[in-house]
N, C-alpha and C positions, 0 to 999 in steps of 0.2 A: 807256919797257918796256914797257907793255902792249900797242904798234905790234908790236916783239919775239913778244910772247906770239904772238900775231893770227897771224902768218907763222911760226911752232911748229906753231901747230893746220896752217893748209893742210900743211906738209910732212909732217906725219904721216897725212894726206889727208883731213880731215878737213872735210867740205864747206862751210866757214863766211866768210860775203861779207861784203861794205863794210858793208852797210843793217845787216847784227847785231851791225858791231863799233860803229856811232852808235847802237842801240840799250842795248848795255854804258853807253859814254857816258853818256846820256843818265838813265840808272841812276842811276851815280857819283853825278853832279849833281845832281841830286832832292833828296838828301840824306834821302832813307826808310828806308837805314840806318844802323847801326852802323859805323864807318870797322874794320875788322878780318876778318885776310886767308880766313876762313871766309865770315864775309858774301861777301868779293868770289867764293869758290869756288861759295856757288849761284847770284849774281848772274849769272859768267858761265856756269857749265854753262846754266841756262833761257836767257839770252840768243842765245851763240852755235852752239848743240845742240840743231839741230831733229830727230835720232831718236837712238832709244834704243840703235844698235845702236854709237853710239859714244861711249855716256855713259864706256866703260869705259877709251878711246884718250884720251878727255880728261882722265881724272882720271889716267892717266900721265903726259901732256906735263906738266900743272898741277904736280902732286907734283916731276916733273925738272924745271922753269922755273924755282919755285918753290921749292925744296931749299934752305934754310940760310936764307932771309929772315925766317921766324920765330923765329931766334936774332939776329937781329941786331934785334929790335922790341920795345919793352916788351911783361914777359906781357898788363898792363893793358891795351893798345891792341886787344891779338886778343881777352882778356876785360874789355870793359867791367863795372863793377862792378854800376849801375844793372842790365845785361842779366842776370848772376847772381840777385841780388838778386831777381828779375821767377820766375825760374828757381824758384827757390827759393821763393818764395811760394807758387807756383805747383802744383809737384809734391812740395814735402816735406812731412810728418805735423811735427806739433806737435815730436812728443819728436825726430826729426833736424836739426830750427832750434835748436832747445835743448842738443843736441849739435855744431855748428858755432861756436854762440857761447860754448861750454869752451874751443873751439882758439882763440878769441881774435877768431873773426869769417871773412871772408872774406879781408879783408887778411891776418890771420896764417898761413891756410891757403894763400894763395898764394904768399905768402914762403916757406914753409917748402916748399912743391913747388921753389921758385926755387933755396932751398942743397941740397935733395937732388939734385939735376939737377946741382951742379954737385960734388959731393961721391962719389956712388956712379957705379965704373966699369964694375961687371961687372955681370951679370944675379942675379936672387938670386927666391927664391921661401919661398914662407911667413915667419912671422915676422910683426911688427908695426911699423919701423921702415922700410925702405927701401922704393922704388919696386921691384915686382915682379907676383907672380902669388900667389893661395891665402892670401895670409893677410889680416891685420887692419892692415896698414898703411892713410892715407887715399888713396894711389898706387898706382896699380898694376892689376892686373885678374884676375877669376875667383878675388878672394877679397870678402870684406861688410869693408865703414867705412860706417857712416850720412852718411859728410860725406867720401865718397873723391872722388877723380881718376883715372879712366880710361885709362888707355896701351897702346896697342897691342893692343889685343883684341878679331876681327871682330863679335864680339857680345856683349850685356850678358848679365850670369847675374842680377845681385841686383837692374839696374836702380837702380841709388841715384847716380852721378857724376855730379855736376854739371857735367863736362864729357867727354867723349869726343874724342878724339886719336885722329888714325890707322887713323878706320873707312871703308871703303870701302862703297860702299852698291849695289852694282852689282858682281853678277860678270860674267867676260869675256862678249860677245854680241857678235862681231866677224864682219864678212861675210870673214873669210879662215877661218874655222876648219872646220875636217872637218864635215858637215850630216851628221843627221839624216833619217831619213821623214818629220816632220813639215815640219822647213827644207824639205825635196823638194819635199813638196808645194803649200806657198806659194808657191815659185820656179814651179811646172810650169804652177800658175796663170795663171802671165801666157801661155798658150800657150790660148789659149780663142776658142771661135768657136761660139757657143749655137746651137741649132735645133730645132725639136719636126718630129717624123720618125716614123712609126710608128702603132700602134694609136691612139686615142683614148681610154685609159686614167684621164687626169686633168681633178677638175673644174675648168670650166672659171668660178668664182666670177664675175666684173664681166659677162659674154657672158649667163651666167645672169640677172642682178639689169635685166638690161637685157630681155632676152628676156620674161621673167615681164611687164614693166614693161609690154612692146608687147601683152599677151596678158592684158590690163586683170586683173590680178592671178592666172591663174592660173599657176602653179610648170611653168616650160619649163627644165629641164634642159640647160644645154651640156655639154660634153665635148670635150677634147684630145687632144694626143699629148702626151708628159712633154718639158720642156726637158730636152737635153743638152747634152753637150760634141762639136762636129761635127766636128774636125779630125780626123785620122785617124794612124796615127805606124806607119810601121816601123821596129824596135829594131832593130839585129844588135850584140852582144854580146862581148866578147872573154875566153874562158874558157881557163883553166891555163895553166900558168907561171908569169913574175912577176904573173900578174894573181894568184896566190893570196894576197899581200898586200895585195888590194884585198877583196876575197872580201865584205867585210863592206858597205864603203859600196852594192856592186855589185850587191848584195841590195837595200837598202835603197833605192833609186833603183826597180831594178826594183820594188818591191813599190809604190810610191811611183804609177811612170806608170803598174799597174795598174788604181789603183784609180780616175786623171784621167783616164785617156782612156777612151772606150767604144769606141772602133775602133784598140785597139793590136796590131800583129804584131811578134813577137819571132823571133831567129833567133841561132844561134849561131855561132861561127868561132876561129880559133886564131892570136893572132901578126895575119895579115892574110887580108883575105876577097880566096880563090881562085877554082875555078869549082863550087864547092859546099861549102853548108852543110845547118846540122841541128838540129832541135828540142830534142830527145832526150841529153844527151851520154855516157849509157850504154850508149845505140845510133847511136852516131856509123859507125861504121864499117855500119850496117846499114841505116840508114833516114835517107838522106843528099839535098838539096834540090836542083838544079841550081840555079844560082846565073841564067845565062838564064835562069829558070823563072818566078824570084822576081820578074826583072826584068819579065819579060811581064806575070806576076799581076796586080803591083799599078799602080795610075793615077798619074802622076804629080803629084795632090793629097795624095799622102803628104809627110808629114814624115820625113825619113831623118835616125835619130840612132846615131851609131855612138859604144860605147861600148868602150875600152880606154886601155895605157898605152902603148901605140905602141914599145915596146919590141923590139927584134928588131935580130936582124942588116938592114946594107942591101939585102943581094942576099934578100930575104925583100920587100923591097917591089921592087924592081927589077929580077932576073932571073927567067928560066923558069927552074922547077926550083928554084930560092932556098926552099923549104918545105920545115921541118923533119921532113916528116910523109910526105909523099909527093913524087913528080914531077909538078908542078902547067905547064901546057904554056903558058901565059901568067902574066906576074909578075903580084904584087897591083897594083902602081900600073895596069896595064889594066886590073881589074876595078876598081878604085876608079873610077877614071875614068869608066866604063862607068854606074857606080852612079848618078856626080853630072850627065850630060848625063840620065838618067832621070829623077830625085828635083831637082829645083830649090833645095829649099830642104830643106838638108843639112849635121851641125855636129856635129864630135868632140867627146865630151865623155872629158879623161882623166881619173884618179884620181891620178897623178903630179904634186907640182909643179911650178908653172908656171917657178920659177927654177931644175928640174935638163933643160927640155927643151932649151936650147939648147946641153947636153951631151952629146946622144944624136944622132945622124949619122941612126936610123931615124924618130925624132921630127917630124927639123929637113923631114926630105924630103915627110912624112904633111902636116902643118901646111902644105905646101906647095900639098900634091895639092891639102886640099881650100880652097883660097883663101884660107887664114889663116881658118878657120873651126872653130879648136880652142878649147876652151875647159875648164879646170880644174874639175873638182870639187866647188865651193867654193859657196855660195853666191850669193856676185858673179857666179860664172864660168857658176854654171847660170838664172842670170836673165838676162846677156847672152845667152847660149846662144839661149831661150825668146825673146827679145826680133827675135831676128834671124827665126828659125824664124817667128814670129809676122807676120814683115812681108808 
């Protein structure tokens, strides 16, 4: 049974290993915990999941795999009496303990819960009998009863439940989610090469101490250039048309890149790169920069990042005159290959879901031109792109 659960986690792309599985078995054999589903949940999560990004994914797999098991097990096997009594003695006031005893003790409380679970067939709100919300029944959520059992509520209101059911401790934190500026910055930091260049305007404390000691104690201040990321980035951004659906994420990427890279140059294009680019969209017909000049201007040590959904007619990539705005004498594919010949470290970031790429011919064409170095604009995709560019 546990082996099947282990494989379910691997199927969900959670990086669990045999070593971690054996650690879980050791923990279970040690007997340091009471045998309950809740304790197994915490032990397995602690043993198998080493990255908090996968906590929510683990919760989903655990919930699906063990769904219904609690109904086949004795309730007191899940809630050992000594565990409940310890919690009660530690957290409840004297008045609350007296109220539980008035109900007949913990045994009666849990027996009554079992009865109501069998009898109740629908949702209930308010009142003092059924399992529901907002009432004074001992069972439910959002209400108040000093000897209650909370069921189906994401957060505690009065914090007096003996047992919390169905609580999710973590919200989605998945590397396939759409990304924000902070996550982008974290991913971009994989592309770093620190250097000290320019004016010496930063105090070098270690060298100052050493030099002062050599100078018989007379202060000898030493300065050094500021340490910064020396990686140079040339970013070409698709704008307009279908990219209007991805404005927010593209702006977040551009904002994060501007703060992370001291040497960042950028230009715009529409759909595919042709014989000219531009810096300001409202002046793109008046202030154009020939692509040939850009290729000659920047050294080959620049990392080239193209950002676009690559969604267009295949003719816009493969044929002269394919541009929807003007007659381009050379195909977009020709210009892309010229850029790749000059800038050997290049990646294309695509905001469209990766699962849709195979259904769009232009995406497949550009993906091939980029030698498979097209990555989705997700946390995982951006990290893969930065690893490629940092090699």
